[in-house]
N, C-alpha and C positions, 0 to 999 in steps of 0.2 A: 819421424817422431809420431805422426798420426797413426801409423800401423802399430807401433809399440803401444800407444794408449788404447787402441781398440783391442789388442791382444790382452793387455792388462785388465781392461774392463771386463772382457769375456771371462777371464780367469777369476777375478775377484767376485764376480756375481754368480758364479756357479753355485748350485745348491750345496755341494759338499763343503766348499770353503765357508759359506755363510753358516752352515750347521756347525762346522768346526769352531768358528769364531764364537758362536753362542755357547758351545760346550766349554770353551776356555774361560769365558766370562763367568758362567754358572759354576764351573769347577773352582775358580778362584774364590768366589763367594762361599762355596761349600767348604773349601779348605779353611776359611776364616771361622766358619761355624764350628768345625771340628776342633780347630785350635782353641777356640774359646771353651768348648766342652772339656777339653783336656786340661787347660790352664785353670778354669774356674770351678770345675766339678770333680774331675777324676784325680788330679794332683792333690787337692786338699784332702780327699778321702784317703789317698795313698799316704799322705803325710800323717794322718791319724794312725794308720797301721804301723808306721815307722816311728811312733812316739813323738809326733809333732814336728818332725824334721822336714824342712822344705827340700823335697827330693830334687827339684830342678836346680836348686842352688848348690848342690853337692859338687865338690871339686877337690883335686889334689894339687898341691904346689909342686912344681917341677924344679924349682930353684929355692934355696933357702931365703927366708925373709931377712932383711937387714936387722941387726941387733936392736932390740927394743920395739920393733914394729909388730903389731898384732894384725894378722890377716884373717878375718872371719868371713868375708864375702869375695866373690869374684871381682866386683868393682874395686874393692880395696887393693886386691892383687894387681889389677890393671893400672891403678894410679901409681903403684910402686914399680911398675914395669916388670912384674914377675910373670913367668910362664905358668899357665895352669892347665890341668887336665880336667875338663868340664864333663864328667861322666853323668851328672844329674840332668844336664840339658840334653845329652844324648838319649837318656832313658825317656825323657819327655817327648823328644822327636820320634822315637820308635813307637811310643804309644799313639802319637798323632797318626803315624803311617798305618799302624794296625787298624785303628778305628776308621780311617778313610778307606782302606782296602776292604774292610768288613762291610762298610756302608755301600760301597760300589758293588760288591758281591751280592748283597741282599737286594739292591735295586735291580741288577741284571737278572737275578733269579726270579723276582716278581714279574718283570717284563716278559721273561721267557714263559712263565706260567700263564700270563694273560694271553700271549700269542698262541699257546697250545689250546686254550679254551676257545679261541676264535676259529680255529681250524674246523672244517666240516667233518662230520662223522664219516668214517670210511664207507665207501660205496659197497653195496651188497655184491657178493661174488657172482660172476657170470654163471648162468646155468650150464650144466654139463652139455656138451654138444651131442647131437644125435649121431649115432654111429651105424654104419651099414652092417647088417647082421652077417653079410657074406665076406666082405673085404676089411671090415673094421675101420674104414676111413670116415672122417666127419662128413655129414650130409646135412643140407639145409632142412629145416623142419617141414617145409612145404613140398619138398621133392617127392616124386613118386618113383623115380629111378635113381640109382646111384651114379653120380657123374664119373666115378672111378672104374667101376666094374660093369656098369649098365644093368645091374640086377634090378628086378621089380621089387620095390620096397613095400612092406606092409603099411597099412594106413596108420597114422599117428592118432592116438587117443587124445582128445582135447580136454 
């Protein structure tokens, strides 16, 4: 049991696991913010475009309502035990997803741009190597003879 606890502690305290846990908590909070954005700001604006209709409350009855029963909301349909096709709620969930995906995309794009700015400027290209005029092999700038063909090399101008 002691070895198991040591292994679990080593696993749980690894940097990646802690980072992932923080990411899940922050992601959950971020999801709530986006859901509030959609529910409280986007959907009311969308309902203005649709003539004041609550888009998230739109549904279709999949079963006839009992005679004399008026079903205007999903809750009323549930009380009567009627099956509903809640397409308005689906539209709202899709908008939630698109906004979350867009936000994550923009955040990653910003982080990528910041990392590119931090990178150092590219190093200057290396100077062209000195070539032996007889065998065309590279030669050290301080050499007086070619190590490949042993020819006497002209002096290098400084």
